[in-house]
mmJSON file of the N, C-alpha and C atoms, coordinates in Angstrom:
{"data_MODEL":{"atom_site":{
"group_PDB":["ATOM","ATOM","ATOM","ATOM","ATOM","ATOM","ATOM","ATOM","ATOM","ATOM","ATOM","ATOM","ATOM","ATOM","ATOM","ATOM","ATOM","ATOM","ATOM","ATOM","ATOM","ATOM","ATOM","ATOM","ATOM","ATOM","ATOM","ATOM","ATOM","ATOM","ATOM","ATOM","ATOM","ATOM","ATOM","ATOM","ATOM","ATOM","ATOM","ATOM","ATOM","ATOM","ATOM","ATOM","ATOM","ATOM","ATOM","ATOM","ATOM","ATOM","ATOM","ATOM","ATOM","ATOM","ATOM","ATOM","ATOM","ATOM","ATOM","ATOM","ATOM","ATOM","ATOM","ATOM","ATOM","ATOM","ATOM","ATOM","ATOM","ATOM","ATOM","ATOM","ATOM","ATOM","ATOM","ATOM","ATOM","ATOM","ATOM","ATOM","ATOM","ATOM","ATOM","ATOM","ATOM","ATOM","ATOM","ATOM","ATOM","ATOM","ATOM","ATOM","ATOM","ATOM","ATOM","ATOM","ATOM","ATOM","ATOM","ATOM","ATOM","ATOM","ATOM","ATOM","ATOM","ATOM","ATOM","ATOM","ATOM","ATOM","ATOM","ATOM","ATOM","ATOM","ATOM","ATOM","ATOM","ATOM","ATOM","ATOM","ATOM","ATOM","ATOM","ATOM","ATOM","ATOM","ATOM","ATOM","ATOM","ATOM","ATOM","ATOM","ATOM","ATOM","ATOM","ATOM","ATOM","ATOM","ATOM","ATOM","ATOM","ATOM","ATOM","ATOM","ATOM","ATOM","ATOM","ATOM","ATOM","ATOM","ATOM","ATOM","ATOM","ATOM","ATOM","ATOM","ATOM","ATOM","ATOM","ATOM","ATOM","ATOM","ATOM","ATOM","ATOM","ATOM","ATOM","ATOM","ATOM","ATOM","ATOM","ATOM","ATOM","ATOM","ATOM","ATOM","ATOM","ATOM","ATOM","ATOM","ATOM","ATOM","ATOM","ATOM","ATOM","ATOM","ATOM","ATOM","ATOM","ATOM","ATOM","ATOM","ATOM","ATOM","ATOM"],
"id":[1,2,3,4,5,6,7,8,9,10,11,12,13,14,15,16,17,18,19,20,21,22,23,24,25,26,27,28,29,30,31,32,33,34,35,36,37,38,39,40,41,42,43,44,45,46,47,48,49,50,51,52,53,54,55,56,57,58,59,60,61,62,63,64,65,66,67,68,69,70,71,72,73,74,75,76,77,78,79,80,81,82,83,84,85,86,87,88,89,90,91,92,93,94,95,96,97,98,99,100,101,102,103,104,105,106,107,108,109,110,111,112,113,114,115,116,117,118,119,120,121,122,123,124,125,126,127,128,129,130,131,132,133,134,135,136,137,138,139,140,141,142,143,144,145,146,147,148,149,150,151,152,153,154,155,156,157,158,159,160,161,162,163,164,165,166,167,168,169,170,171,172,173,174,175,176,177,178,179,180,181,182,183,184,185,186,187,188,189,190,191,192,193,194,195],
"type_symbol":["N","C","C","N","C","C","N","C","C","N","C","C","N","C","C","N","C","C","N","C","C","N","C","C","N","C","C","N","C","C","N","C","C","N","C","C","N","C","C","N","C","C","N","C","C","N","C","C","N","C","C","N","C","C","N","C","C","N","C","C","N","C","C","N","C","C","N","C","C","N","C","C","N","C","C","N","C","C","N","C","C","N","C","C","N","C","C","N","C","C","N","C","C","N","C","C","N","C","C","N","C","C","N","C","C","N","C","C","N","C","C","N","C","C","N","C","C","N","C","C","N","C","C","N","C","C","N","C","C","N","C","C","N","C","C","N","C","C","N","C","C","N","C","C","N","C","C","N","C","C","N","C","C","N","C","C","N","C","C","N","C","C","N","C","C","N","C","C","N","C","C","N","C","C","N","C","C","N","C","C","N","C","C","N","C","C","N","C","C","N","C","C","N","C","C"],
"label_atom_id":["N","CA","C","N","CA","C","N","CA","C","N","CA","C","N","CA","C","N","CA","C","N","CA","C","N","CA","C","N","CA","C","N","CA","C","N","CA","C","N","CA","C","N","CA","C","N","CA","C","N","CA","C","N","CA","C","N","CA","C","N","CA","C","N","CA","C","N","CA","C","N","CA","C","N","CA","C","N","CA","C","N","CA","C","N","CA","C","N","CA","C","N","CA","C","N","CA","C","N","CA","C","N","CA","C","N","CA","C","N","CA","C","N","CA","C","N","CA","C","N","CA","C","N","CA","C","N","CA","C","N","CA","C","N","CA","C","N","CA","C","N","CA","C","N","CA","C","N","CA","C","N","CA","C","N","CA","C","N","CA","C","N","CA","C","N","CA","C","N","CA","C","N","CA","C","N","CA","C","N","CA","C","N","CA","C","N","CA","C","N","CA","C","N","CA","C","N","CA","C","N","CA","C","N","CA","C","N","CA","C","N","CA","C","N","CA","C","N","CA","C","N","CA","C","N","CA","C"],
"label_alt_id":[null,null,null,null,null,null,null,null,null,null,null,null,null,null,null,null,null,null,null,null,null,null,null,null,null,null,null,null,null,null,null,null,null,null,null,null,null,null,null,null,null,null,null,null,null,null,null,null,null,null,null,null,null,null,null,null,null,null,null,null,null,null,null,null,null,null,null,null,null,null,null,null,null,null,null,null,null,null,null,null,null,null,null,null,null,null,null,null,null,null,null,null,null,null,null,null,null,null,null,null,null,null,null,null,null,null,null,null,null,null,null,null,null,null,null,null,null,null,null,null,null,null,null,null,null,null,null,null,null,null,null,null,null,null,null,null,null,null,null,null,null,null,null,null,null,null,null,null,null,null,null,null,null,null,null,null,null,null,null,null,null,null,null,null,null,null,null,null,null,null,null,null,null,null,null,null,null,null,null,null,null,null,null,null,null,null,null,null,null,null,null,null,null,null,null],
"label_comp_id":["UNK","UNK","UNK","UNK","UNK","UNK","UNK","UNK","UNK","UNK","UNK","UNK","UNK","UNK","UNK","UNK","UNK","UNK","UNK","UNK","UNK","UNK","UNK","UNK","UNK","UNK","UNK","UNK","UNK","UNK","UNK","UNK","UNK","UNK","UNK","UNK","UNK","UNK","UNK","UNK","UNK","UNK","UNK","UNK","UNK","UNK","UNK","UNK","UNK","UNK","UNK","UNK","UNK","UNK","UNK","UNK","UNK","UNK","UNK","UNK","UNK","UNK","UNK","UNK","UNK","UNK","UNK","UNK","UNK","UNK","UNK","UNK","UNK","UNK","UNK","UNK","UNK","UNK","UNK","UNK","UNK","UNK","UNK","UNK","UNK","UNK","UNK","UNK","UNK","UNK","UNK","UNK","UNK","UNK","UNK","UNK","UNK","UNK","UNK","UNK","UNK","UNK","UNK","UNK","UNK","UNK","UNK","UNK","UNK","UNK","UNK","UNK","UNK","UNK","UNK","UNK","UNK","UNK","UNK","UNK","UNK","UNK","UNK","UNK","UNK","UNK","UNK","UNK","UNK","UNK","UNK","UNK","UNK","UNK","UNK","UNK","UNK","UNK","UNK","UNK","UNK","UNK","UNK","UNK","UNK","UNK","UNK","UNK","UNK","UNK","UNK","UNK","UNK","UNK","UNK","UNK","UNK","UNK","UNK","UNK","UNK","UNK","UNK","UNK","UNK","UNK","UNK","UNK","UNK","UNK","UNK","UNK","UNK","UNK","UNK","UNK","UNK","UNK","UNK","UNK","UNK","UNK","UNK","UNK","UNK","UNK","UNK","UNK","UNK","UNK","UNK","UNK","UNK","UNK","UNK"],
"label_asym_id":["A","A","A","A","A","A","A","A","A","A","A","A","A","A","A","A","A","A","A","A","A","A","A","A","A","A","A","A","A","A","A","A","A","A","A","A","A","A","A","A","A","A","A","A","A","A","A","A","A","A","A","A","A","A","A","A","A","A","A","A","A","A","A","A","A","A","A","A","A","A","A","A","A","A","A","A","A","A","A","A","A","A","A","A","A","A","A","A","A","A","A","A","A","A","A","A","A","A","A","A","A","A","A","A","A","A","A","A","A","A","A","A","A","A","A","A","A","A","A","A","A","A","A","A","A","A","A","A","A","A","A","A","A","A","A","A","A","A","A","A","A","A","A","A","A","A","A","A","A","A","A","A","A","A","A","A","A","A","A","A","A","A","A","A","A","A","A","A","A","A","A","A","A","A","A","A","A","A","A","A","A","A","A","A","A","A","A","A","A","A","A","A","A","A","A"],
"label_entity_id":["1","1","1","1","1","1","1","1","1","1","1","1","1","1","1","1","1","1","1","1","1","1","1","1","1","1","1","1","1","1","1","1","1","1","1","1","1","1","1","1","1","1","1","1","1","1","1","1","1","1","1","1","1","1","1","1","1","1","1","1","1","1","1","1","1","1","1","1","1","1","1","1","1","1","1","1","1","1","1","1","1","1","1","1","1","1","1","1","1","1","1","1","1","1","1","1","1","1","1","1","1","1","1","1","1","1","1","1","1","1","1","1","1","1","1","1","1","1","1","1","1","1","1","1","1","1","1","1","1","1","1","1","1","1","1","1","1","1","1","1","1","1","1","1","1","1","1","1","1","1","1","1","1","1","1","1","1","1","1","1","1","1","1","1","1","1","1","1","1","1","1","1","1","1","1","1","1","1","1","1","1","1","1","1","1","1","1","1","1","1","1","1","1","1","1"],
"label_seq_id":[1,1,1,2,2,2,3,3,3,4,4,4,5,5,5,6,6,6,7,7,7,8,8,8,9,9,9,10,10,10,11,11,11,12,12,12,13,13,13,14,14,14,15,15,15,16,16,16,17,17,17,18,18,18,19,19,19,20,20,20,21,21,21,22,22,22,23,23,23,24,24,24,25,25,25,26,26,26,27,27,27,28,28,28,29,29,29,30,30,30,31,31,31,32,32,32,33,33,33,34,34,34,35,35,35,36,36,36,37,37,37,38,38,38,39,39,39,40,40,40,41,41,41,42,42,42,43,43,43,44,44,44,45,45,45,46,46,46,47,47,47,48,48,48,49,49,49,50,50,50,51,51,51,52,52,52,53,53,53,54,54,54,55,55,55,56,56,56,57,57,57,58,58,58,59,59,59,60,60,60,61,61,61,62,62,62,63,63,63,64,64,64,65,65,65],
"pdbx_PDB_ins_code":[null,null,null,null,null,null,null,null,null,null,null,null,null,null,null,null,null,null,null,null,null,null,null,null,null,null,null,null,null,null,null,null,null,null,null,null,null,null,null,null,null,null,null,null,null,null,null,null,null,null,null,null,null,null,null,null,null,null,null,null,null,null,null,null,null,null,null,null,null,null,null,null,null,null,null,null,null,null,null,null,null,null,null,null,null,null,null,null,null,null,null,null,null,null,null,null,null,null,null,null,null,null,null,null,null,null,null,null,null,null,null,null,null,null,null,null,null,null,null,null,null,null,null,null,null,null,null,null,null,null,null,null,null,null,null,null,null,null,null,null,null,null,null,null,null,null,null,null,null,null,null,null,null,null,null,null,null,null,null,null,null,null,null,null,null,null,null,null,null,null,null,null,null,null,null,null,null,null,null,null,null,null,null,null,null,null,null,null,null,null,null,null,null,null,null],
"Cartn_x":[0.841,0.0,0.88,0.577,1.337,0.678,1.49,0.995,1.229,0.158,0.258,0.195,1.114,1.184,0.648,-0.263,-0.832,-0.224,0.177,0.663,-0.531,-0.312,-1.391,-2.294,-1.767,-2.684,-3.67,-3.216,-4.101,-5.138,-4.729,-5.672,-6.726,-6.3,-7.251,-8.234,-7.744,-8.612,-9.609,-9.171,-10.063,-11.125,-10.748,-11.666,-12.482,-11.973,-12.637,-12.37,-11.446,-11.111,-9.901,-9.843,-8.684,-7.557,-6.364,-5.201,-5.464,-5.995,-6.208,-7.254,-8.286,-9.306,-8.733,-7.905,-7.27,-6.442,-5.598,-4.74,-5.534,-6.626,-7.49,-8.103,-8.616,-9.23,-8.2,-6.988,-5.929,-5.711,-5.651,-5.419,-6.58,-7.764,-8.948,-9.137,-8.174,-8.249,-9.474,-9.82,-10.966,-10.564,-9.266,-8.747,-7.467,-7.18,-5.945,-4.694,-3.777,-2.512,-1.572,-0.805,0.166,1.368,2.126,3.383,4.527,5.645,6.819,7.474,7.8,8.502,9.929,10.282,11.617,11.586,12.619,12.731,11.57,11.13,10.105,8.962,8.713,7.663,6.815,5.514,4.591,3.659,3.021,2.036,1.032,-0.059,-1.115,-1.236,-1.546,-1.736,-3.098,-3.101,-4.306,-5.467,-5.204,-6.29,-6.918,-6.127,-6.677,-7.583,-7.194,-8.031,-9.311,-9.208,-10.39,-11.353,-10.829,-11.671,-12.337,-11.608,-12.174,-13.319,-13.12,-14.174,-15.404,-15.188,-16.291,-17.082,-16.39,-17.05,-17.859,-17.328,-18.045,-19.335,-19.283,-20.479,-21.508,-21.064,-21.986,-22.629,-21.854,-22.389,-23.396,-23.115,-24.003,-25.328,-25.242,-26.451,-27.312,-26.672,-27.416,-28.097,-27.416,-27.937,-29.145,-29.199,-30.287,-31.506,-31.452,-32.601,-33.589],
"Cartn_y":[-1.186,0.0,1.242,2.167,3.399,4.491,5.224,6.36,7.621,8.363,9.617,10.764,11.692,12.867,14.063,14.787,15.992,17.22,18.157,19.432,20.356,21.473,22.371,22.81,23.218,23.622,22.504,21.274,20.159,19.919,20.053,19.883,20.985,22.217,23.325,23.085,22.602,22.351,21.233,20.175,19.045,19.381,20.162,20.419,21.697,22.625,23.918,24.832,24.431,25.225,26.113,27.223,28.105,27.572,28.098,27.711,27.951,29.132,29.457,28.542,28.174,27.263,25.873,25.418,24.105,24.066,25.075,25.077,25.305,26.069,26.23,24.888,24.162,22.861,21.84,21.925,21.041,21.327,22.593,22.951,22.518,22.381,21.928,20.409,19.734,18.278,17.891,18.74,18.482,18.292,18.12,17.932,17.125,16.27,15.462,16.325,15.867,16.579,16.271,17.257,17.006,16.238,15.679,15.032,15.896,15.819,16.585,15.922,16.743,16.273,16.798,17.563,18.157,19.343,20.159,21.299,22.281,22.56,23.581,23.116,21.826,21.303,20.273,20.368,19.382,18.904,17.792,17.26,16.425,16.133,15.339,14.019,12.966,11.658,11.65,11.322,11.411,10.617,9.409,8.588,9.221,9.932,10.61,11.769,12.491,13.585,13.012,11.933,11.297,10.826,10.25,9.775,10.954,12.041,13.226,13.767,13.822,14.293,13.387,12.091,11.134,11.376,11.598,11.862,13.159,14.167,15.439,15.266,14.49,14.236,13.479,12.438,11.646,12.49,13.333,14.201,15.189,15.703,16.643,15.97,14.754,14.006,13.708,13.322,13.024,14.291,15.411,16.656,17.156,16.811,17.309,16.392,15.303,14.39,14.781],
"Cartn_z":[0.0,0.0,0.0,-0.843,-0.959,-0.123,0.608,1.376,0.567,0.34,-0.387,0.604,0.453,1.317,0.535,1.168,0.561,1.214,0.413,0.94,1.145,1.821,2.217,1.064,-0.1,-1.173,-1.58,-1.579,-1.927,-0.835,0.428,1.542,1.493,1.241,1.124,-0.013,-1.145,-2.297,-2.01,-1.353,-1.054,-0.027,0.975,2.086,1.917,1.138,1.012,2.196,3.075,4.254,3.981,4.7,4.589,5.46,5.242,6.043,7.522,7.853,9.262,9.901,9.165,9.699,9.901,8.98,9.127,10.404,10.61,11.792,13.077,13.018,14.181,14.569,13.594,13.881,14.356,13.853,14.361,15.846,16.22,17.625,18.515,17.941,18.672,18.576,17.96,17.73,16.908,15.945,15.078,13.618,13.378,12.023,12.143,11.144,11.221,11.334,12.15,12.333,11.161,10.753,9.688,10.222,9.307,9.656,9.143,9.811,9.404,8.198,7.213,6.022,5.978,6.962,7.016,7.953,7.878,8.787,8.667,7.455,7.26,6.376,6.356,5.485,6.231,6.033,6.594,5.492,5.761,4.829,5.599,4.946,5.555,4.818,5.558,4.953,4.268,2.999,2.175,2.768,3.248,3.78,5.025,5.823,6.999,6.584,5.554,5.043,4.447,3.681,3.094,4.176,5.249,6.353,7.057,7.251,7.878,7.024,5.711,4.812,4.894,4.919,5.022,6.313,7.408,8.688,8.643,7.96,7.847,7.057,5.982,5.168,5.983,6.7,7.519,8.612,9.276,10.318,9.743,8.582,7.92,7.556,7.062,6.687,7.92,9.013,10.252,10.781,10.705,11.234,10.43,9.159,8.305,8.321,9.062,9.11,10.153],
"occupancy":[1.0,1.0,1.0,1.0,1.0,1.0,1.0,1.0,1.0,1.0,1.0,1.0,1.0,1.0,1.0,1.0,1.0,1.0,1.0,1.0,1.0,1.0,1.0,1.0,1.0,1.0,1.0,1.0,1.0,1.0,1.0,1.0,1.0,1.0,1.0,1.0,1.0,1.0,1.0,1.0,1.0,1.0,1.0,1.0,1.0,1.0,1.0,1.0,1.0,1.0,1.0,1.0,1.0,1.0,1.0,1.0,1.0,1.0,1.0,1.0,1.0,1.0,1.0,1.0,1.0,1.0,1.0,1.0,1.0,1.0,1.0,1.0,1.0,1.0,1.0,1.0,1.0,1.0,1.0,1.0,1.0,1.0,1.0,1.0,1.0,1.0,1.0,1.0,1.0,1.0,1.0,1.0,1.0,1.0,1.0,1.0,1.0,1.0,1.0,1.0,1.0,1.0,1.0,1.0,1.0,1.0,1.0,1.0,1.0,1.0,1.0,1.0,1.0,1.0,1.0,1.0,1.0,1.0,1.0,1.0,1.0,1.0,1.0,1.0,1.0,1.0,1.0,1.0,1.0,1.0,1.0,1.0,1.0,1.0,1.0,1.0,1.0,1.0,1.0,1.0,1.0,1.0,1.0,1.0,1.0,1.0,1.0,1.0,1.0,1.0,1.0,1.0,1.0,1.0,1.0,1.0,1.0,1.0,1.0,1.0,1.0,1.0,1.0,1.0,1.0,1.0,1.0,1.0,1.0,1.0,1.0,1.0,1.0,1.0,1.0,1.0,1.0,1.0,1.0,1.0,1.0,1.0,1.0,1.0,1.0,1.0,1.0,1.0,1.0,1.0,1.0,1.0,1.0,1.0,1.0],
"B_iso_or_equiv":[0.0,0.0,0.0,0.0,0.0,0.0,0.0,0.0,0.0,0.0,0.0,0.0,0.0,0.0,0.0,0.0,0.0,0.0,0.0,0.0,0.0,0.0,0.0,0.0,0.0,0.0,0.0,0.0,0.0,0.0,0.0,0.0,0.0,0.0,0.0,0.0,0.0,0.0,0.0,0.0,0.0,0.0,0.0,0.0,0.0,0.0,0.0,0.0,0.0,0.0,0.0,0.0,0.0,0.0,0.0,0.0,0.0,0.0,0.0,0.0,0.0,0.0,0.0,0.0,0.0,0.0,0.0,0.0,0.0,0.0,0.0,0.0,0.0,0.0,0.0,0.0,0.0,0.0,0.0,0.0,0.0,0.0,0.0,0.0,0.0,0.0,0.0,0.0,0.0,0.0,0.0,0.0,0.0,0.0,0.0,0.0,0.0,0.0,0.0,0.0,0.0,0.0,0.0,0.0,0.0,0.0,0.0,0.0,0.0,0.0,0.0,0.0,0.0,0.0,0.0,0.0,0.0,0.0,0.0,0.0,0.0,0.0,0.0,0.0,0.0,0.0,0.0,0.0,0.0,0.0,0.0,0.0,0.0,0.0,0.0,0.0,0.0,0.0,0.0,0.0,0.0,0.0,0.0,0.0,0.0,0.0,0.0,0.0,0.0,0.0,0.0,0.0,0.0,0.0,0.0,0.0,0.0,0.0,0.0,0.0,0.0,0.0,0.0,0.0,0.0,0.0,0.0,0.0,0.0,0.0,0.0,0.0,0.0,0.0,0.0,0.0,0.0,0.0,0.0,0.0,0.0,0.0,0.0,0.0,0.0,0.0,0.0,0.0,0.0,0.0,0.0,0.0,0.0,0.0,0.0],
"pdbx_formal_charge":[null,null,null,null,null,null,null,null,null,null,null,null,null,null,null,null,null,null,null,null,null,null,null,null,null,null,null,null,null,null,null,null,null,null,null,null,null,null,null,null,null,null,null,null,null,null,null,null,null,null,null,null,null,null,null,null,null,null,null,null,null,null,null,null,null,null,null,null,null,null,null,null,null,null,null,null,null,null,null,null,null,null,null,null,null,null,null,null,null,null,null,null,null,null,null,null,null,null,null,null,null,null,null,null,null,null,null,null,null,null,null,null,null,null,null,null,null,null,null,null,null,null,null,null,null,null,null,null,null,null,null,null,null,null,null,null,null,null,null,null,null,null,null,null,null,null,null,null,null,null,null,null,null,null,null,null,null,null,null,null,null,null,null,null,null,null,null,null,null,null,null,null,null,null,null,null,null,null,null,null,null,null,null,null,null,null,null,null,null,null,null,null,null,null,null],
"auth_seq_id":[1,1,1,2,2,2,3,3,3,4,4,4,5,5,5,6,6,6,7,7,7,8,8,8,9,9,9,10,10,10,11,11,11,12,12,12,13,13,13,14,14,14,15,15,15,16,16,16,17,17,17,18,18,18,19,19,19,20,20,20,21,21,21,22,22,22,23,23,23,24,24,24,25,25,25,26,26,26,27,27,27,28,28,28,29,29,29,30,30,30,31,31,31,32,32,32,33,33,33,34,34,34,35,35,35,36,36,36,37,37,37,38,38,38,39,39,39,40,40,40,41,41,41,42,42,42,43,43,43,44,44,44,45,45,45,46,46,46,47,47,47,48,48,48,49,49,49,50,50,50,51,51,51,52,52,52,53,53,53,54,54,54,55,55,55,56,56,56,57,57,57,58,58,58,59,59,59,60,60,60,61,61,61,62,62,62,63,63,63,64,64,64,65,65,65],
"auth_comp_id":["UNK","UNK","UNK","UNK","UNK","UNK","UNK","UNK","UNK","UNK","UNK","UNK","UNK","UNK","UNK","UNK","UNK","UNK","UNK","UNK","UNK","UNK","UNK","UNK","UNK","UNK","UNK","UNK","UNK","UNK","UNK","UNK","UNK","UNK","UNK","UNK","UNK","UNK","UNK","UNK","UNK","UNK","UNK","UNK","UNK","UNK","UNK","UNK","UNK","UNK","UNK","UNK","UNK","UNK","UNK","UNK","UNK","UNK","UNK","UNK","UNK","UNK","UNK","UNK","UNK","UNK","UNK","UNK","UNK","UNK","UNK","UNK","UNK","UNK","UNK","UNK","UNK","UNK","UNK","UNK","UNK","UNK","UNK","UNK","UNK","UNK","UNK","UNK","UNK","UNK","UNK","UNK","UNK","UNK","UNK","UNK","UNK","UNK","UNK","UNK","UNK","UNK","UNK","UNK","UNK","UNK","UNK","UNK","UNK","UNK","UNK","UNK","UNK","UNK","UNK","UNK","UNK","UNK","UNK","UNK","UNK","UNK","UNK","UNK","UNK","UNK","UNK","UNK","UNK","UNK","UNK","UNK","UNK","UNK","UNK","UNK","UNK","UNK","UNK","UNK","UNK","UNK","UNK","UNK","UNK","UNK","UNK","UNK","UNK","UNK","UNK","UNK","UNK","UNK","UNK","UNK","UNK","UNK","UNK","UNK","UNK","UNK","UNK","UNK","UNK","UNK","UNK","UNK","UNK","UNK","UNK","UNK","UNK","UNK","UNK","UNK","UNK","UNK","UNK","UNK","UNK","UNK","UNK","UNK","UNK","UNK","UNK","UNK","UNK","UNK","UNK","UNK","UNK","UNK","UNK"],
"auth_asym_id":["A","A","A","A","A","A","A","A","A","A","A","A","A","A","A","A","A","A","A","A","A","A","A","A","A","A","A","A","A","A","A","A","A","A","A","A","A","A","A","A","A","A","A","A","A","A","A","A","A","A","A","A","A","A","A","A","A","A","A","A","A","A","A","A","A","A","A","A","A","A","A","A","A","A","A","A","A","A","A","A","A","A","A","A","A","A","A","A","A","A","A","A","A","A","A","A","A","A","A","A","A","A","A","A","A","A","A","A","A","A","A","A","A","A","A","A","A","A","A","A","A","A","A","A","A","A","A","A","A","A","A","A","A","A","A","A","A","A","A","A","A","A","A","A","A","A","A","A","A","A","A","A","A","A","A","A","A","A","A","A","A","A","A","A","A","A","A","A","A","A","A","A","A","A","A","A","A","A","A","A","A","A","A","A","A","A","A","A","A","A","A","A","A","A","A"],
"auth_atom_id":["N","CA","C","N","CA","C","N","CA","C","N","CA","C","N","CA","C","N","CA","C","N","CA","C","N","CA","C","N","CA","C","N","CA","C","N","CA","C","N","CA","C","N","CA","C","N","CA","C","N","CA","C","N","CA","C","N","CA","C","N","CA","C","N","CA","C","N","CA","C","N","CA","C","N","CA","C","N","CA","C","N","CA","C","N","CA","C","N","CA","C","N","CA","C","N","CA","C","N","CA","C","N","CA","C","N","CA","C","N","CA","C","N","CA","C","N","CA","C","N","CA","C","N","CA","C","N","CA","C","N","CA","C","N","CA","C","N","CA","C","N","CA","C","N","CA","C","N","CA","C","N","CA","C","N","CA","C","N","CA","C","N","CA","C","N","CA","C","N","CA","C","N","CA","C","N","CA","C","N","CA","C","N","CA","C","N","CA","C","N","CA","C","N","CA","C","N","CA","C","N","CA","C","N","CA","C","N","CA","C","N","CA","C","N","CA","C","N","CA","C","N","CA","C","N","CA","C"],
"pdbx_PDB_model_num":[1,1,1,1,1,1,1,1,1,1,1,1,1,1,1,1,1,1,1,1,1,1,1,1,1,1,1,1,1,1,1,1,1,1,1,1,1,1,1,1,1,1,1,1,1,1,1,1,1,1,1,1,1,1,1,1,1,1,1,1,1,1,1,1,1,1,1,1,1,1,1,1,1,1,1,1,1,1,1,1,1,1,1,1,1,1,1,1,1,1,1,1,1,1,1,1,1,1,1,1,1,1,1,1,1,1,1,1,1,1,1,1,1,1,1,1,1,1,1,1,1,1,1,1,1,1,1,1,1,1,1,1,1,1,1,1,1,1,1,1,1,1,1,1,1,1,1,1,1,1,1,1,1,1,1,1,1,1,1,1,1,1,1,1,1,1,1,1,1,1,1,1,1,1,1,1,1,1,1,1,1,1,1,1,1,1,1,1,1,1,1,1,1,1,1]
}}}
């Protein structure tokens, strides 16, 4: 299994969230934490972002019933 790492622009595009909202939700433990890719680079594991999106859709569907 291959692990795909998403950088911030890809995470923003997939989620529709701004940089500041992503980091706010990370601090609130409401968004997947990034992993370090080096001294000044981070990325997110694609499967964790996909799972977070799935949970958001499910929560939205439950709330609208």
